[in-house]
C-alpha positions as CSV (number, residue, x, y, z in Angstrom):
1,M,29.2,4.2,-7.9
2,N,26.1,3.9,-5.5
3,Q,28.1,4.8,-2.1
4,A,24.2,4.2,0.0
5,N,23.6,1.0,2.2
6,Q,26.8,-0.6,1.6
7,N,26.7,-2.5,4.5
8,L,24.2,-2.9,7.8
9,L,20.8,-1.9,5.5
10,H,22.1,-3.0,2.4
11,P,18.6,-4.8,0.8
12,S,19.8,-8.4,0.9
13,R,20.7,-8.1,5.0
14,Q,16.9,-6.9,6.1
15,V,15.2,-10.4,5.7
16,G,13.5,-9.7,9.2
17,A,12.9,-12.1,11.8
18,D,13.9,-15.0,9.7
19,L,17.1,-16.3,10.7
20,A,17.1,-19.3,7.6
21,A,17.0,-16.4,5.3
22,W,19.7,-13.9,7.6
23,R,22.2,-17.1,7.0
24,K,21.4,-17.5,3.1
25,V,22.8,-14.6,2.7
26,G,25.9,-14.8,4.8
27,G,24.6,-14.6,8.3
28,G,26.1,-16.7,11.0
29,E,29.7,-16.4,8.8
30,G,30.7,-13.7,11.8
31,L,29.8,-15.8,14.4
32,L,31.3,-19.1,13.2
33,A,34.5,-17.0,12.8
34,A,34.7,-16.0,16.6
35,L,34.1,-19.7,17.5
36,A,37.5,-20.4,15.9
37,D,39.4,-18.4,17.2
38,P,37.6,-16.5,20.2
39,Q,40.9,-14.8,21.7
40,S,41.8,-12.5,17.9
41,I,38.2,-11.3,18.3
42,V,39.0,-8.0,20.3
43,S,42.6,-7.6,17.9
44,K,40.2,-7.9,14.4
45,L,37.9,-5.2,16.3
46,Q,41.0,-2.9,16.9
47,E,42.4,-3.1,13.3
48,A,38.9,-2.3,11.9
49,N,39.4,1.0,13.8
50,L,35.4,0.3,15.1
51,C,34.0,3.0,17.5
52,G,30.9,2.9,19.5
53,M,28.3,4.6,17.7
54,G,25.7,5.5,20.6
55,G,27.4,9.0,21.2
56,A,31.4,9.0,22.8
57,G,33.2,7.1,19.7
58,F,34.9,5.8,22.1
59,P,37.2,2.7,20.4
60,T,34.9,-0.3,20.8
61,W,37.8,-2.5,21.1
62,R,39.1,-1.4,24.5
63,K,35.6,-1.6,26.0
64,W,35.6,-5.3,25.0
65,E,39.3,-5.9,26.2
66,A,38.5,-4.6,29.3
67,A,35.3,-7.3,29.6
68,V,37.4,-9.9,29.0
69,A,39.7,-9.2,31.2
70,A,37.4,-8.7,33.9
71,Q,37.1,-11.3,36.5
72,S,34.0,-12.3,37.6
73,K,32.3,-12.5,41.7
74,N,30.0,-15.4,41.5
75,G,30.3,-16.8,37.5
76,D,28.4,-14.3,35.8
77,K,29.4,-11.4,32.5
78,Y,26.9,-9.4,30.7
79,V,26.7,-8.2,27.6
80,V,23.9,-5.7,26.6
81,C,22.7,-4.4,23.6
82,N,21.9,-0.4,24.8
83,A,18.8,0.1,22.5
84,N,16.7,2.8,24.4
85,E,16.9,5.9,21.4
86,D,15.1,8.0,22.9
87,E,16.6,11.4,21.8
88,P,14.8,13.7,19.7
89,G,16.1,13.5,15.8
90,T,17.6,9.9,16.5
91,F,15.8,7.0,14.7
92,K,18.6,4.6,13.6
93,D,18.9,1.7,15.8
94,R,14.7,0.9,15.8
95,V,15.2,0.5,11.7
96,L,18.3,-1.9,12.3
97,L,16.3,-3.8,15.2
98,A,12.8,-4.3,13.0
99,K,14.8,-4.8,9.7
100,T,17.5,-6.6,10.5
101,P,17.2,-7.8,13.8
102,H,19.4,-11.1,13.4
103,Q,22.5,-8.5,12.3
104,V,22.2,-7.2,16.0
105,I,21.8,-10.4,17.6
106,E,24.9,-11.9,16.0
107,G,26.9,-9.2,17.0
108,V,25.8,-9.6,20.7
109,L,26.7,-13.3,20.6
110,I,29.9,-12.6,19.4
111,A,30.5,-10.6,22.4
112,A,29.3,-13.1,24.6
113,V,31.6,-15.7,23.0
114,A,34.5,-12.8,23.6
115,C,33.6,-12.1,26.8
116,R,32.6,-15.4,28.1
117,A,29.6,-13.9,28.7
118,N,26.7,-16.0,30.2
119,K,23.9,-13.3,30.2
120,A,22.9,-11.1,27.0
121,I,20.1,-8.8,27.4
122,L,18.6,-6.8,24.2
123,Y,17.8,-3.8,26.4
124,I,14.4,-2.1,23.9
125,N,12.8,0.9,24.4
126,P,8.8,-0.1,24.9
127,H,7.8,2.6,22.6
128,Q,9.6,0.9,19.8
129,T,7.0,-1.8,19.3
130,E,8.1,-2.5,15.9
131,S,11.5,-3.6,17.4
132,I,9.8,-5.8,19.9
133,A,8.1,-7.2,17.7
134,S,11.2,-8.2,15.4
135,I,13.2,-8.7,18.0
136,T,11.0,-11.2,20.0
137,P,10.7,-14.2,17.3
138,A,14.5,-13.7,16.7
139,I,15.8,-14.2,20.2
140,E,13.6,-17.2,20.1
141,Q,14.9,-18.8,16.6
142,W,18.4,-18.5,17.6
143,K,17.7,-20.1,20.9
144,N,16.9,-23.3,19.3
145,S,19.9,-23.0,16.2
146,D,23.0,-25.1,16.1
147,L,25.1,-21.9,16.5
148,F,23.2,-21.4,20.1
149,I,24.2,-24.7,20.9
150,R,27.6,-24.3,20.1
151,I,27.8,-21.2,21.9
152,E,26.8,-22.9,25.3
153,N,29.5,-25.6,24.1
154,Y,31.8,-23.1,23.9
155,L,31.0,-21.4,27.1
156,G,30.6,-24.5,29.4
157,K,27.5,-23.6,30.5
158,P,23.7,-22.1,29.3
159,L,23.4,-18.8,27.3
160,D,20.7,-16.5,29.0
161,L,19.2,-14.1,25.8
162,Q,16.8,-12.0,26.5
163,L,14.9,-8.8,25.9
164,V,14.5,-6.5,28.6
165,E,12.3,-3.4,28.0
166,T,13.5,-0.3,29.2
167,S,12.1,2.5,31.2
168,G,11.0,4.6,28.3
169,R,12.9,7.5,29.3
170,Y,15.8,9.9,27.7
171,I,17.9,9.2,31.1
172,G,17.7,5.3,30.5
173,G,20.0,5.1,28.0
174,E,23.1,6.4,29.7
175,E,25.4,3.0,30.2
176,T,25.3,3.2,34.0
177,A,21.3,4.1,34.2
178,V,21.3,0.5,32.2
179,I,23.1,-1.3,35.2
180,S,20.6,0.8,37.4
181,W,17.4,-0.2,36.0
182,L,18.3,-3.8,35.1
183,E,18.9,-4.4,38.7
184,G,15.3,-3.4,39.3
185,G,16.1,0.2,40.1
186,F,15.1,3.6,38.7
187,P,17.3,4.4,35.6
188,F,19.3,6.7,37.8
189,P,23.4,7.5,36.1
190,R,25.9,6.3,38.6
191,R,29.4,7.5,39.1
192,K,32.1,6.2,37.4
193,P,35.0,4.6,37.9
194,P,33.9,1.6,38.2
195,F,33.5,1.1,34.9
196,P,30.5,-1.5,33.6
197,A,32.9,-3.8,32.3
198,E,34.9,-4.1,35.8
199,S,31.5,-3.6,37.7
200,G,28.5,-3.7,36.3
201,V,24.9,-5.4,36.1
202,N,24.8,-6.9,39.6
203,G,28.8,-5.9,40.1
204,E,29.4,-8.4,37.6
205,P,31.5,-7.4,34.0
206,T,28.7,-5.9,31.9
207,L,30.0,-4.9,28.3
208,I,27.4,-2.3,27.3
209,N,27.3,-0.8,23.6
210,N,24.9,0.5,21.0
211,T,22.6,-1.4,18.7
212,E,24.7,-0.5,15.9
213,T,28.3,-0.9,17.3
214,F,26.8,-4.7,17.8
215,A,25.2,-4.8,14.0
216,N,28.7,-4.2,12.8
217,I,30.8,-6.8,14.5
218,P,29.2,-9.9,12.0
219,Q,30.9,-8.3,9.2
220,I,34.0,-7.1,10.3
221,L,34.7,-10.9,11.7
222,A,33.1,-12.6,8.6
223,K,34.8,-10.3,5.7
224,G,37.6,-9.1,8.0
225,A,38.9,-5.2,9.2
226,E,40.6,-4.0,6.0
227,W,37.4,-4.4,4.1
228,Y,35.6,-2.7,6.3
229,K,38.1,0.2,6.5
230,S,37.9,0.3,2.8
231,L,34.2,1.8,3.3
232,G,35.2,4.8,4.6
233,L,36.2,8.3,3.2
234,G,39.9,9.7,4.2
235,D,40.9,8.6,7.3
236,A,38.0,7.5,8.2
237,T,36.6,3.4,8.1
238,G,33.3,1.8,7.8
239,T,29.7,3.2,7.3
240,K,27.4,5.5,9.4
241,L,23.9,5.8,9.7
242,Y,23.1,9.4,9.8
243,S,19.3,10.1,10.9
244,L,18.8,13.5,8.7
245,S,15.6,15.5,9.7
246,G,14.1,19.1,9.8
247,D,13.5,21.6,7.0
248,V,15.3,19.1,4.2
249,L,13.1,17.6,1.1
250,N,14.1,13.8,1.6
251,P,14.5,13.0,5.2
252,G,15.2,9.9,6.6
253,L,18.1,7.6,7.7
254,Y,21.0,7.1,5.5
255,E,23.9,4.6,6.2
256,L,26.7,6.3,3.8
257,P,30.5,5.9,4.0
258,M,32.1,7.4,7.6
259,G,33.6,11.1,6.8
260,T,30.5,11.5,3.9
261,T,30.6,15.1,4.2
262,L,27.8,17.6,5.8
263,K,27.3,19.1,2.4
264,S,26.8,16.0,0.6
265,L,24.7,14.4,3.5
266,I,21.7,17.4,3.1
267,F,22.1,18.3,-0.3
268,D,23.0,15.4,-2.3
269,H,21.4,12.4,-0.4
270,G,18.5,14.4,1.2
271,G,17.4,16.7,-1.4
272,G,18.6,19.7,-0.2
273,M,16.2,22.4,1.8
274,L,12.9,22.6,1.4
275,E,11.3,24.8,-1.2
276,G,12.0,28.6,-0.9
277,R,14.0,27.5,2.5
278,T,17.6,28.6,2.7
279,F,20.2,26.7,5.1
280,K,21.2,28.2,8.3
281,A,22.6,25.9,10.9
282,V,22.2,21.9,12.0
283,F,22.4,20.2,15.6
284,T,24.8,17.4,15.0
285,G,24.4,14.1,17.0
286,G,20.7,15.0,18.4
287,P,19.8,18.4,20.5
288,S,22.0,17.8,23.3
289,N,24.9,19.0,21.0
290,T,25.9,22.4,19.8
291,L,25.3,24.0,16.0
292,L,27.3,23.6,13.0
293,T,26.7,26.9,10.4
294,A,27.3,26.7,6.9
295,K,30.6,27.5,7.2
296,D,31.0,24.0,8.3
297,L,29.2,22.4,5.3
298,D,32.2,20.8,4.1
299,V,33.3,19.1,7.3
300,P,33.7,15.2,7.3
301,L,31.0,13.4,9.1
302,D,33.3,10.9,11.4
303,F,34.0,11.7,15.0
304,V,37.4,13.3,14.9
305,S,36.5,15.8,12.0
306,V,33.6,16.9,13.9
307,R,34.9,17.2,16.9
308,E,37.5,19.9,15.4
309,R,34.8,22.2,14.6
310,K,33.7,22.0,18.4
311,S,31.2,19.5,18.3
312,S,30.0,15.9,18.3
313,L,28.7,13.5,15.7
314,G,27.1,11.8,18.6
315,T,24.5,9.6,17.3
316,G,24.6,10.6,13.9
317,A,21.1,12.6,13.9
318,M,21.1,15.7,11.9
319,I,18.3,18.2,12.7
320,V,18.5,20.7,9.5
321,I,17.2,24.8,10.6
322,S,16.5,27.0,7.5
323,E,17.0,30.5,7.7
324,G,13.9,32.4,9.7
325,T,13.7,29.4,11.9
326,S,13.9,30.6,15.5
327,V,16.7,28.5,17.1
328,V,15.8,29.9,20.6
329,R,12.7,28.2,20.1
330,K,14.2,25.2,19.0
331,V,16.6,25.0,21.7
332,S,13.9,25.5,24.1
333,E,11.5,22.9,22.6
334,Y,14.4,20.6,23.6
335,V,15.1,22.0,27.0
336,E,11.4,21.3,27.6
337,F,11.9,17.4,26.3
338,L,14.9,17.5,28.7
339,L,13.1,18.8,31.8
340,P,11.1,16.2,33.2
341,T,13.5,13.5,32.7
342,H,16.4,15.6,35.0
343,A,13.9,16.8,37.4
344,D,12.3,13.3,38.1
345,S,15.7,11.7,38.5
346,A,16.9,14.6,40.7
347,R,13.8,14.3,42.7
348,R,14.4,10.4,42.9
349,A,18.2,10.4,44.0
350,K,17.2,13.9,46.4
351,V,20.0,15.8,44.7
352,A,19.4,19.5,43.9
353,R,23.2,20.2,42.9
354,S,22.3,20.8,39.7
355,N,22.0,24.2,37.4
356,F,19.3,22.7,35.4
357,P,16.3,23.0,37.3
358,A,16.9,27.0,38.7
359,C,17.4,27.5,35.0
360,S,14.3,26.0,34.5
361,T,12.5,28.6,36.7
362,A,13.3,31.3,34.6
363,W,12.8,29.5,31.1
364,T,10.6,30.7,28.5
365,P,8.3,27.9,27.6
366,A,8.7,27.3,23.8
367,S,5.1,28.3,23.1
368,A,5.5,31.4,24.3
369,L,8.6,32.0,22.0
370,P,7.7,33.7,18.4
371,T,8.3,31.0,15.5
372,T,10.9,33.4,13.2
373,C,13.0,36.2,14.7
374,A,15.5,38.6,13.4
375,P,19.3,38.5,15.2
376,C,19.9,40.2,18.2
377,K,22.3,40.9,20.6
378,A,20.7,39.0,23.4
379,C,21.5,36.3,21.1
380,A,24.8,37.1,19.8
381,N,25.2,36.4,24.4
382,C,24.8,32.6,23.4
383,C,26.5,32.3,20.1
384,P,29.3,33.9,18.5
385,E,27.4,33.9,15.1
386,A,25.2,36.5,16.0
387,A,23.4,35.6,12.2
388,V,22.7,32.6,12.8
389,A,21.9,32.4,16.6
390,V,18.2,32.9,16.4
């Protein structure tokens, strides 16, 4: 049995910005189920054990429950789809937005029904031009649909559905930075609490979830929690989008059962290592997470199992490194990517407490480092696996 693309990326759902085509393949059924029984939406997500797919794996229902319970000061509530996606090695959300935009928007609209939100925002990185080109007409199609009218009738007020381009900065994806940007400021993260569900955009309750999280909602509401749970392996539920890149034969985006092993992703689906290369390590969840090595190839790629290996599933990005490739150089490249964002944020906030800028003054640029090197004691200082530390 082919386990790939059973849900979000099923070929039948990749209809682009065509609402009529989306509804022909069952689109809208999840929203109708939500409108028929709004009070059960959160409990259905809890039963499905859907977690946030943007990095932390926080239970989705808990965010939604808080947003539902929160009281508005001025009558507004917000739902925000966070599609800033700017971390190296992550390229899942842009595919969902470009290929199946109505799946994402329907999830956002179901959230608006659950929370009785009258403000719905798709917060999209301006660098993702294909995503914006697909989402823009899709939004207008929804606004002119009978389903949209039914939502507004339920809310008892107009629903403002719009696209807002992000700053295009990596830091702009942090949820409190999202709020800062939507309020017209620089996307600088804020202290929590208060959490966005309590006090977000303009001080009003704000539900923020990742694109992939929202995309899962319609099918769960339409087909039920048991169907969704059955897609996973072992104790894991649902599917996951894995962005596979690096020294592999077939890099790309793979939708597979949550709980697929790292070995299966790389060697069964990704075609294995490039010719003449041997697996060395992988950055799981993107470069901001830790490395897993050959001894971890058996790990199921779900939030709990990867966390038990002292790493994080994160966004599902898997950057594979082969023997002979310098991990130190790779890390240096990623630090260079992160430094401008951090420095800009710190400068604007007039904060100089972090050690990160100080670290950069002694940092050797990636261009000055060798592309390959042999294991050394210096590397062992920062990695217990000296054989894989470079």
